[in-house]
C-alpha positions as CSV (number, residue, x, y, z in Angstrom):
1,M,59.2,54.7,-18.1
2,R,60.5,51.6,-16.1
3,R,62.8,49.0,-17.5
4,I,62.0,45.5,-16.1
5,P,64.7,42.8,-16.5
6,F,63.9,39.3,-17.7
7,V,65.6,36.0,-18.4
8,H,64.3,33.5,-21.0
9,V,65.1,29.8,-20.4
10,D,64.3,26.4,-21.9
11,V,63.3,23.9,-19.2
12,F,63.5,20.1,-19.1
13,T,66.1,20.0,-21.9
14,E,69.9,19.9,-22.4
15,Q,69.5,21.3,-25.9
16,P,68.7,24.9,-26.8
17,L,65.3,25.6,-28.4
18,C,63.9,22.4,-27.0
19,G,61.9,21.7,-23.9
20,N,59.4,24.3,-22.6
21,G,60.2,28.0,-22.9
22,L,59.8,30.3,-19.9
23,T,60.2,34.1,-19.4
24,V,61.1,35.1,-15.9
25,F,60.7,38.7,-14.8
26,T,63.2,39.1,-12.0
27,R,62.2,42.4,-10.5
28,A,58.4,42.0,-10.3
29,H,58.0,43.8,-7.0
30,E,57.7,46.9,-9.1
31,L,54.8,45.5,-11.0
32,S,51.0,45.6,-10.4
33,D,48.8,42.6,-10.9
34,I,47.4,44.3,-14.1
35,E,50.9,44.8,-15.4
36,M,51.9,41.1,-14.7
37,A,48.9,39.9,-16.5
38,A,49.6,42.2,-19.5
39,L,53.2,41.0,-19.7
40,A,52.1,37.4,-19.6
41,R,49.9,38.1,-22.6
42,E,52.8,39.9,-24.3
43,T,55.3,37.0,-23.9
44,R,52.6,34.6,-25.2
45,Q,54.3,31.8,-23.3
46,A,52.3,29.0,-21.8
47,E,53.4,30.5,-18.4
48,T,55.4,33.5,-17.4
49,T,56.8,34.0,-13.9
50,F,57.3,37.1,-11.7
51,V,59.8,37.1,-8.8
52,I,58.6,39.2,-5.9
53,Q,62.0,39.8,-4.4
54,P,63.1,43.4,-3.4
55,P,66.8,44.2,-3.9
56,G,69.0,43.1,-1.0
57,S,66.7,40.2,0.0
58,D,67.8,36.6,0.4
59,S,68.4,35.3,-3.2
60,T,67.7,31.7,-2.1
61,R,64.1,32.3,-1.2
62,A,61.5,34.3,-3.1
63,R,57.8,34.7,-3.6
64,V,56.9,33.8,-7.2
65,R,53.7,34.3,-9.2
66,I,52.8,32.3,-12.2
67,F,50.6,33.7,-15.0
68,T,49.3,32.2,-18.2
69,P,48.0,34.6,-20.9
70,T,44.5,34.2,-19.4
71,E,44.9,33.4,-15.6
72,E,47.1,33.1,-12.6
73,L,48.1,29.6,-11.5
74,P,48.9,28.4,-7.9
75,F,51.5,26.0,-9.2
76,A,53.1,24.8,-12.5
77,G,56.2,22.6,-12.9
78,H,58.4,24.0,-15.6
79,P,57.9,27.6,-14.3
80,T,58.9,26.5,-10.9
81,L,62.1,24.7,-12.1
82,G,63.0,27.5,-14.6
83,T,62.5,30.3,-12.1
84,A,64.5,28.5,-9.5
85,A,67.3,28.0,-12.0
86,V,67.4,31.7,-12.8
87,L,67.7,32.5,-9.0
88,H,70.2,29.8,-8.6
89,S,72.5,31.4,-11.1
90,T,73.0,34.3,-8.7
91,T,74.1,32.2,-5.7
92,T,76.4,29.3,-4.7
93,R,73.7,27.7,-2.6
94,E,72.4,24.3,-3.8
95,E,68.8,24.9,-2.8
96,I,66.2,27.5,-3.8
97,V,62.8,27.8,-2.2
98,L,59.9,29.3,-4.1
99,E,56.9,30.6,-2.2
100,L,54.0,29.7,-4.6
101,G,50.2,29.6,-4.3
102,V,50.5,26.0,-3.1
103,G,53.1,26.8,-0.4
104,P,56.9,26.6,-0.4
105,I,58.5,24.4,-3.1
106,P,62.2,23.6,-2.6
107,V,64.4,23.0,-5.7
108,R,67.9,21.5,-5.3
109,F,70.6,21.9,-8.1
110,E,73.6,20.1,-9.4
111,K,75.6,20.3,-12.6
112,R,75.0,17.8,-15.3
113,A,76.5,18.0,-18.8
114,G,77.5,21.6,-18.1
115,H,73.9,22.7,-17.4
116,P,72.1,23.2,-14.1
117,F,69.9,20.2,-13.2
118,G,67.2,21.0,-10.7
119,E,64.9,18.7,-8.8
120,M,61.8,20.0,-7.0
121,R,59.9,18.3,-4.3
122,Q,56.3,18.7,-5.1
123,N,53.4,18.4,-2.7
124,D,52.2,14.9,-1.9
125,P,49.9,13.6,-4.7
126,V,46.1,13.6,-4.1
127,L,44.4,10.9,-6.3
128,G,40.8,11.1,-7.2
129,E,38.2,8.7,-8.5
130,L,38.7,6.3,-11.3
131,L,37.1,7.6,-14.5
132,P,34.9,5.7,-16.9
133,A,36.9,4.4,-19.8
134,A,34.2,5.2,-22.4
135,E,34.1,8.8,-21.2
136,V,37.9,9.1,-21.3
137,A,38.2,7.6,-24.7
138,R,35.5,10.0,-26.0
139,A,37.4,13.0,-24.6
140,A,40.6,11.9,-26.2
141,N,38.9,11.1,-29.5
142,L,40.0,7.4,-29.3
143,E,38.5,4.0,-29.3
144,L,38.2,1.9,-26.1
145,A,40.7,-0.5,-27.5
146,D,43.3,2.3,-27.6
147,L,43.3,2.6,-23.8
148,D,45.5,0.3,-21.7
149,P,43.0,-2.2,-20.2
150,K,45.3,-3.0,-17.3
151,L,45.5,0.5,-15.9
152,P,42.8,3.1,-14.9
153,A,42.4,6.7,-16.0
154,R,42.3,8.8,-12.9
155,R,42.6,12.4,-11.6
156,S,45.8,13.2,-9.8
157,S,47.3,16.4,-8.4
158,T,50.4,17.7,-6.6
159,G,49.0,21.2,-6.7
160,L,47.4,21.4,-10.2
161,P,45.1,18.5,-11.1
162,F,45.3,16.4,-14.3
163,V,43.5,13.4,-15.7
164,I,46.1,10.7,-16.2
165,V,45.1,8.5,-19.3
166,P,47.2,5.3,-19.9
167,L,47.3,4.3,-23.6
168,R,48.0,0.9,-25.2
169,D,51.2,2.0,-27.0
170,R,53.1,5.0,-28.4
171,S,51.4,4.7,-31.8
172,V,48.1,5.6,-30.2
173,L,49.8,8.5,-28.4
174,K,51.2,9.9,-31.6
175,R,47.7,10.1,-33.3
176,V,45.8,11.6,-30.3
177,R,43.6,14.5,-31.3
178,P,41.2,15.3,-28.4
179,T,37.7,16.4,-29.1
180,P,37.5,19.9,-27.5
181,A,33.9,19.7,-26.3
182,S,34.3,16.2,-24.9
183,M,37.6,17.0,-23.3
184,E,36.2,20.1,-21.6
185,A,33.3,18.0,-20.3
186,L,35.6,15.4,-18.8
187,L,37.9,18.1,-17.3
188,A,35.0,19.9,-15.8
189,R,33.7,16.6,-14.3
190,A,37.1,15.8,-12.8
191,E,37.9,19.4,-11.9
192,A,41.2,19.0,-13.7
193,H,43.5,21.3,-15.7
194,G,44.3,19.0,-18.6
195,L,44.6,15.5,-20.0
196,Y,48.0,13.8,-19.5
197,L,48.1,10.9,-21.9
198,V,50.9,8.3,-21.4
199,A,52.2,5.3,-23.2
200,P,55.0,2.8,-22.4
201,G,58.5,3.9,-23.3
202,E,60.0,2.8,-26.6
203,E,63.4,4.5,-26.3
204,A,66.4,3.6,-24.1
205,G,66.1,5.3,-20.7
206,V,62.5,6.4,-21.3
207,H,59.9,5.0,-18.9
208,L,56.8,6.7,-20.4
209,H,56.1,8.9,-23.4
210,A,53.5,11.6,-22.7
211,R,51.4,14.4,-24.2
212,M,49.5,17.0,-22.3
213,F,46.4,18.7,-23.7
214,D,44.3,21.4,-22.0
215,P,41.3,23.2,-23.7
216,Y,43.6,25.7,-25.3
217,A,46.7,23.9,-26.6
218,E,49.2,21.1,-26.2
219,D,52.2,21.6,-23.9
220,P,55.7,20.4,-24.7
221,A,56.8,19.7,-21.0
222,T,54.5,19.8,-18.0
223,G,56.3,19.3,-14.7
224,S,53.1,19.6,-12.7
225,A,51.5,16.8,-14.7
226,A,54.6,14.7,-14.5
227,G,54.4,15.0,-10.7
228,A,50.7,14.0,-10.7
229,C,51.6,11.2,-13.0
230,T,54.3,10.0,-10.6
231,G,51.7,9.7,-7.9
232,W,49.5,7.7,-10.3
233,M,52.4,5.5,-11.3
234,L,53.4,4.7,-7.7
235,A,49.7,4.0,-6.7
236,H,49.2,1.6,-9.6
237,G,52.6,-0.2,-9.7
238,V,53.9,1.4,-12.8
239,L,56.9,2.8,-10.9
240,A,58.6,1.2,-7.9
241,P,59.1,3.3,-4.8
242,G,62.6,4.9,-4.9
243,A,63.1,4.1,-8.6
244,R,64.0,6.9,-11.0
245,A,62.2,7.3,-14.3
246,V,62.2,9.6,-17.3
247,I,59.1,10.9,-19.0
248,A,59.6,12.0,-22.6
249,Q,57.2,14.7,-23.7
250,G,57.2,17.3,-26.5
251,D,58.5,15.2,-29.4
252,E,55.3,15.7,-31.4
253,L,55.7,19.5,-31.1
254,L,59.4,19.3,-32.1
255,R,60.3,20.5,-28.6
256,P,61.7,17.2,-27.1
257,S,61.7,17.3,-23.3
258,R,63.0,14.9,-20.7
259,I,61.4,15.0,-17.2
260,H,63.1,13.0,-14.4
261,V,60.8,11.7,-11.7
262,R,60.9,9.6,-8.6
263,G,58.8,9.1,-5.4
264,A,58.0,6.9,-2.4
265,L,55.0,5.1,-0.8
266,D,53.9,5.6,2.8
267,G,51.8,2.4,3.0
268,A,49.6,2.8,-0.1
269,R,49.9,6.6,-0.2
270,P,52.3,8.2,-2.7
271,T,54.6,10.7,-1.2
272,D,58.0,12.5,-1.6
273,V,57.4,13.1,-5.3
274,R,60.5,14.7,-7.0
275,V,60.4,16.1,-10.5
276,G,63.6,17.4,-12.2
277,G,65.4,18.3,-15.4
278,S,68.0,20.5,-17.0
279,V,67.5,24.3,-17.7
280,I,69.3,26.3,-20.4
281,E,69.4,30.1,-20.5
282,I,68.5,31.4,-24.0
283,A,68.2,35.2,-23.7
284,R,68.1,38.0,-21.2
285,G,67.1,41.7,-21.5
286,E,64.7,44.4,-20.4
287,V,61.1,45.3,-21.1
288,S,60.2,49.0,-21.1
289,I,56.8,49.8,-19.7
């Protein structure tokens, strides 16, 4: 029987038991694909990560695989930040580089409020077509009047695609209950992973409030969607190049999260997207298999 070490962290939060939980298996070079998938089902987290890093190798660079209970993902935000924070705890270096399915993602760390604060540079956003408002409203189980008439719904991706849906205000965001069949139809049409619904911030320091729905569940903090949303914000004048913003997510799930974002424009093309937040260690131990 083997004993496989793990660390459990909460990501995009400075408060324990908030943000998005993540289990990181730190000695996954011993595991088969089947065992990784089984452990991801066992943890029942939205995502679980596996560090492919034999003992004695460089602790600042590692291959990492990301599994949901049903599939492997090429990229996801809170698993990237959380895994990098676990690796960062073993070194004095400021930057950790994760080799993911979308290529290398660097994460730089500093201390804030006594917790590690990491910021990842995501791949440059790729924006897709504008989506019909009626179809988007139907997928979100909303009326056309609930959507922001000044901004378009649009597919955006920094490695994992989402449909960004701007809403009129936070009261609409709070009552969103997507229709599963209509949502799946829109996501299939857009070849997207989930709906990222956003509304103007109503709290000091919050630029946008957000919720993310995929066909299976709602997520309390979605760094990949926040990166995609940053590209969308830059393209449509919601965020100025170089400005910093905070996206609040997870409040409706009683897992408040704060995602820090910024980016630049190269002409009209969004680039240099950075997504960051704090990470708190909650538990560590071993699994026997």
